[in-house]
C-alpha positions in Angstrom: 105.0 112.3 105.1 110.1 106.1 94.3 113.4 107.3 95.5 113.8 111.0 94.7 112.7 113.7 97.1 110.4 116.6 96.3 109.6 118.6 99.4 112.2 117.1 101.8 111.0 118.8 105.0 114.7 119.7 105.5 114.0 123.3 104.7 117.4 124.7 105.5 116.6 128.4 105.0 116.2 129.3 108.6 113.8 132.2 109.3 115.9 134.7 111.2 113.0 136.5 112.7 112.2 136.5 116.4 109.3 134.0 115.7 111.9 131.3 115.7 112.9 132.2 119.2 109.3 131.6 120.3 109.2 128.3 118.4 112.3 127.2 120.3 110.9 128.2 123.7 107.3 127.1 123.2 107.9 123.3 123.6 109.4 123.9 127.0 106.0 125.1 128.2 103.8 122.8 126.2 103.0 120.8 129.3 102.9 123.8 131.7 104.6 122.2 134.7 103.3 125.0 137.0 99.7 125.9 137.6 98.9 129.3 136.1 98.7 132.3 138.4 95.3 133.0 139.9 95.4 136.7 139.0 93.4 137.1 135.8 94.6 139.3 132.9 92.9 142.5 132.1 90.4 142.4 129.3 91.0 144.1 126.0 91.4 143.6 122.2 94.3 144.1 119.8 94.6 144.1 116.0 98.1 143.7 114.6 99.1 143.7 110.9 102.3 143.8 108.9 103.3 143.6 105.3 106.9 142.5 104.4 108.3 143.1 100.9 111.5 141.2 100.1 113.9 140.9 97.2 116.3 137.9 97.2 119.3 136.9 95.1 119.8 133.1 95.2 122.9 131.3 94.1 123.1 127.5 93.9 124.4 124.7 91.7 122.1 125.8 88.9 123.4 129.4 88.8 121.9 132.6 90.1 118.3 133.9 90.1 116.2 136.7 91.6 113.0 136.3 93.5 110.6 138.8 95.2 108.4 137.9 98.1 105.3 139.5 99.5 104.5 138.4 103.1 101.2 139.9 104.6 100.1 138.9 108.1 97.3 139.9 110.4 96.4 138.9 114.0 93.4 139.7 116.1 93.5 138.9 119.8 91.2 139.4 122.8 91.9 139.0 126.4 89.1 138.4 128.9 89.0 138.0 132.7 89.2 134.2 132.4 91.3 133.7 129.3 91.4 134.9 125.7 91.6 134.0 122.1 93.5 135.0 118.9 92.9 134.6 115.2 95.8 134.9 112.8 96.5 134.6 109.1 99.6 135.1 106.9 100.9 134.2 103.5 104.1 134.1 101.5 103.8 134.8 97.8 106.9 134.4 95.6 107.5 135.9 92.1 110.4 134.5 90.1 112.4 136.0 87.3 110.3 134.3 84.6 107.2 135.8 86.1 105.7 132.7 87.6 103.9 133.1 90.9 104.3 130.5 93.6 102.3 130.4 96.8 105.1 129.5 99.3 102.7 129.4 102.2 99.2 130.3 103.3 98.4 129.8 107.0 95.6 130.5 109.4 95.3 129.8 113.1 92.8 130.0 115.9 93.9 129.6 119.6 92.2 130.2 122.9 92.4 129.6 126.6 89.8 129.6 129.4 90.4 129.2 133.1 87.6 127.6 135.1 89.3 128.5 138.4 92.8 129.0 139.9 93.7 125.4 139.3 91.8 124.2 136.1 92.5 125.6 132.7 91.4 124.8 129.2 93.2 125.5 125.9 92.8 124.7 122.3 94.1 125.6 118.9 93.5 124.9 115.2 96.1 125.4 112.5 95.5 125.4 108.8 98.3 125.6 106.1 98.9 125.3 102.4 102.5 125.3 101.3 104.7 124.6 98.2 108.5 124.3 98.2 110.7 126.2 95.8 111.5 123.7 93.1 115.1 125.1 92.8 115.8 124.7 96.5 118.7 122.3 97.3 116.3 120.0 99.2 114.4 119.3 95.9 115.8 116.9 93.3 117.1 118.2 89.9 114.5 118.3 87.3 111.6 119.4 89.5 109.5 122.0 87.7 106.8 122.4 90.4 107.0 120.9 93.9 104.0 119.3 95.5 101.3 121.5 97.0 100.8 120.3 100.6 97.7 121.1 102.7 97.4 120.3 106.4 95.0 120.9 109.2 95.9 120.2 112.9 94.0 120.7 116.1 94.6 120.1 119.8 92.6 120.5 123.0 94.2 120.4 126.5 92.9 120.4 130.0 95.3 121.2 132.9 94.7 120.7 136.6 96.9 121.5 139.6 97.2 119.4 142.7 99.5 121.3 145.0 103.0 120.5 144.0 101.6 118.1 141.3 99.9 119.0 138.1 98.4 117.0 135.1 97.8 118.0 131.5 95.5 115.9 129.4 95.5 116.5 125.6 93.8 115.2 122.5 94.8 116.0 118.9 94.0 115.2 115.3 95.4 116.2 111.9 94.9 115.8 108.2 97.6 116.0 105.5 97.0 116.1 101.7 99.8 116.1 99.1 99.4 117.3 95.5 101.3 116.2 92.4 105.0 116.9 91.6 105.7 118.1 88.1 109.1 117.6 86.4 110.7 119.5 83.5 110.4 116.5 81.2 106.6 116.7 81.6 106.3 113.7 84.0 103.7 114.1 86.8 104.2 112.2 90.0 101.2 111.3 92.1 101.8 111.8 95.9 98.3 110.8 97.0 99.8 107.7 98.8 101.1 110.2 101.4 97.6 111.6 102.3 96.8 110.6 105.8 94.9 111.2 109.0 96.3 111.2 112.5 94.7 111.1 115.9 96.2 110.8 119.4 96.0 111.5 123.1 98.6 112.2 125.7 99.0 112.8 129.5 101.7 114.8 131.2 102.3 114.5 134.9 104.6 117.0 136.6 106.0 117.5 140.1 107.3 120.9 141.3 110.6 120.0 142.9 111.5 123.6 143.8 109.7 126.9 142.9 111.9 127.0 139.8 112.3 123.4 138.8 109.8 120.7 137.9 110.1 117.1 136.9 107.7 115.4 134.5 106.7 112.3 132.7 104.9 112.5 129.4 103.1 109.7 127.5 101.3 109.6 124.2 99.5 107.2 122.0 98.4 107.9 118.4 97.5 106.4 115.1 98.3 107.3 111.5 95.8 106.2 108.8 96.7 106.5 105.1 94.2 106.9 102.3 95.7 104.5 99.8 98.4 101.9 99.6 102.1 102.7 99.1 103.3 102.2 95.5 106.5 100.7 96.8 105.1 98.2 99.3 101.6 97.8 97.8 99.9 98.1 101.2 99.0 101.0 103.4 101.6 102.2 105.9 99.1 102.6 108.7 100.8 102.5 112.1 100.3 103.2 115.8 102.7 105.3 117.8 103.4 104.9 121.5 105.9 107.3 123.2 107.1 107.9 126.7 109.4 110.8 127.8 110.8 112.0 131.1 112.6 115.2 131.9 113.0 118.4 133.8 111.7 121.9 133.1 112.9 125.2 134.7 111.8 128.8 134.9 113.7 131.7 136.5 112.2 135.2 137.0 111.2 135.5 133.3 114.9 135.3 132.3 115.3 131.6 131.7 112.9 128.9 130.5 114.4 125.5 129.7 113.3 121.9 129.3 115.1 118.7 128.5 113.6 115.2 128.0 114.6 111.8 126.7 112.5 108.8 126.0 111.5 106.2 123.4 108.9 105.9 120.6 107.5 102.6 119.3 105.9 102.6 115.8 103.9 99.4 115.2 102.6 99.0 111.7 99.2 97.5 110.9 100.8 95.3 108.2 102.1 92.2 110.1 105.1 91.8 107.7 106.6 95.1 108.7 109.0 95.2 111.7 108.4 97.5 114.7 110.4 100.7 114.6 111.9 101.8 117.9 113.4 105.3 118.1 115.2 107.1 120.9 113.7 110.5 121.6 115.7 113.6 122.5 113.9 116.9 123.0 115.1 120.1 124.6 114.5 123.8 124.4 116.0 126.9 125.9 115.0 130.5 126.0 117.3 133.0 127.8 116.8 136.7 128.1 119.2 138.2 130.6 118.0 141.8 129.7 115.9 143.6 127.2 118.6 143.7 124.6 119.5 140.0 124.2 117.4 136.9 123.5 118.9 133.5 122.9 117.0 130.4 121.9 118.1 126.8 121.3 116.3 123.5 120.6 116.8 119.8 119.9 113.9 117.7 118.6 113.0 114.2 117.3 110.3 113.5 114.8 108.9 110.1 113.6 106.3 110.2 110.8 105.4 109.6 107.2 108.4 109.3 104.7 107.1 112.2 102.7 106.2 112.8 99.0 108.2 110.8 96.5 110.1 109.1 99.3 110.8 105.4 99.8 110.8 103.8 103.2 108.3 102.9 105.8 108.8 106.0 108.0 111.0 109.0 108.4 113.0 109.4 111.6 114.5 112.9 111.9 116.8 114.6 114.5 117.3 118.3 114.4 119.1 121.0 116.4 119.2 124.8 116.1 120.0 128.0 117.9 119.2 131.6 117.2 119.8 135.0 118.9 118.7 138.6 118.7 120.6 141.5 120.0 119.1 145.0 120.2 122.2 147.1 119.7 120.3 150.4 120.2 116.8 151.9 119.8 117.0 151.5 116.0 119.3 148.6 115.2 118.8 144.9 115.9 121.2 142.0 114.9 120.0 138.5 114.4 121.8 135.1 113.8 120.9 131.5 113.6 122.3 128.0 112.8 120.7 124.6 112.3 121.5 121.0 111.7 119.3 118.1 110.7 119.6 114.4 109.9 117.0 111.9 108.7 116.9 108.2 107.9 114.2 106.2 106.2 113.1 102.9 107.9 113.5 99.9 105.6 116.1 101.6 103.4 119.8 102.6 103.6 118.9 106.2 102.5 119.7 109.2 104.7 119.6 113.0 104.5 121.7 115.5 106.3 121.6 119.3 106.3 123.2 122.4 107.7 122.1 126.0 107.7 123.4 129.3 109.0 122.4 132.9 108.6 122.6 136.5 109.9 120.4 139.5 109.6 119.9 143.2 110.5 116.8 145.1 111.3 116.8 148.9 111.2 113.8 150.8 112.6 113.2 153.7 110.3 110.1 154.9 112.2 107.4 153.5 114.4 105.8 151.5 111.5 108.7 150.9 109.1 111.6 148.5 109.4 114.4 147.9 106.9 115.9 144.4 106.8 118.9 142.6 105.4 119.7 138.9 105.6 122.2 136.3 104.4 121.4 132.6 104.6 123.4 129.5 103.8 122.0 126.0 103.3 123.5 122.7 102.4 121.8 119.3 102.0 123.2 115.8 101.2 121.0 112.9 100.3 123.6 110.3 101.3 126.8 110.2 103.4 129.0 110.0 100.3 127.1 112.5 98.1 128.3 116.0 97.5 126.1 118.5 99.2 123.7 120.8 97.3 124.5 124.3 98.5 122.5 127.5 98.4 123.4 131.1 99.2 120.6 133.7 99.7 120.9 137.4 100.1 117.7 139.3 101.0 116.8 143.0 101.4 113.4 144.4 102.2 111.1 146.5 104.2 108.4 145.6 106.7 105.4 147.9 107.2 103.6 147.3 110.5 101.0 148.8 112.7 102.8 151.2 115.1 102.5 150.4 118.8 102.7 152.7 121.8 105.9 151.0 122.9 107.5 151.5 119.5 110.1 154.2 119.0 108.8 157.4 117.4 110.8 160.2 115.7 
């Protein structure tokens, strides 16, 4: 995951939908510090679908342009007496002013849970994705005609076991990442196959329930990243083992508050003897607060250590990010959304760095039980170095979302 940067992984256009709230809250429960309730859910099936149509006006250093987006999504889920599973798929298809079609994203996922008894639970998930950045986004270098197409597959299996006030979660994971070519306006084609890699790892989380609402935990992980070919910069593969250890606290309160904060250290040890070890301090936190049915607030801080990315120099990329988002249901028809984010990345073995900031706001207006009108504004700025002028993007989006009506939805 040459010195220019095609897909930067600093995508600064925050999605302002409620899905980001879930993304911020999910890490807090990834280790499940409390055994699940013994009462099984009712069995049943559900099929959800939606189709979002968006038109966006984008203004940046290159001028202004118009883009239309088609975003279909479908989810099938089934709950059983001992667990459940879900299958989901969604896509983001962009059409520019010149008529060119870009597959922004294509994703599919499979997730399931199964409870052997009141104390032992199994869970697993498989995520597949195919994505391509907008070549005109501020995170991409000038002169990019077509950003690299990136494919990934990631899977994880977990086993949890309760022991009174203690609990343990054992997990194993693996992933595959493949990077296509980057094309420039001058006709040059950049091969990113040196970033194709496999990863595998295992981890163990041990928790202790201090009070009915607060749990302390220790989380350790070991993994390995294996590249397909040698780096064109260093002429050897950047294979490396990662070892991390974190400790922290997690809290839940009556379905209103879910929070987790942890700190630790990560050691990346390269297979090439000439490369120095990379030691990184880890900061991870998440918060989900819902004082009532009208307001939801999410916040998160995270650290990531991994591949430098397509067209990047350096041995590894170390990134810190922070973000917050909220949703306020003003009345039965109108919802207001807002978000802000910050990120900073450095590349081991170089003096290069990247920073970014983003902010946005949006409105959802429920026209009827299956139709929602949306309006959004998003601001993004990225800087490749501390002294460099930032690349700035403004994006104004209007659209409509058609979805399957639910019984709980408002009707005329």
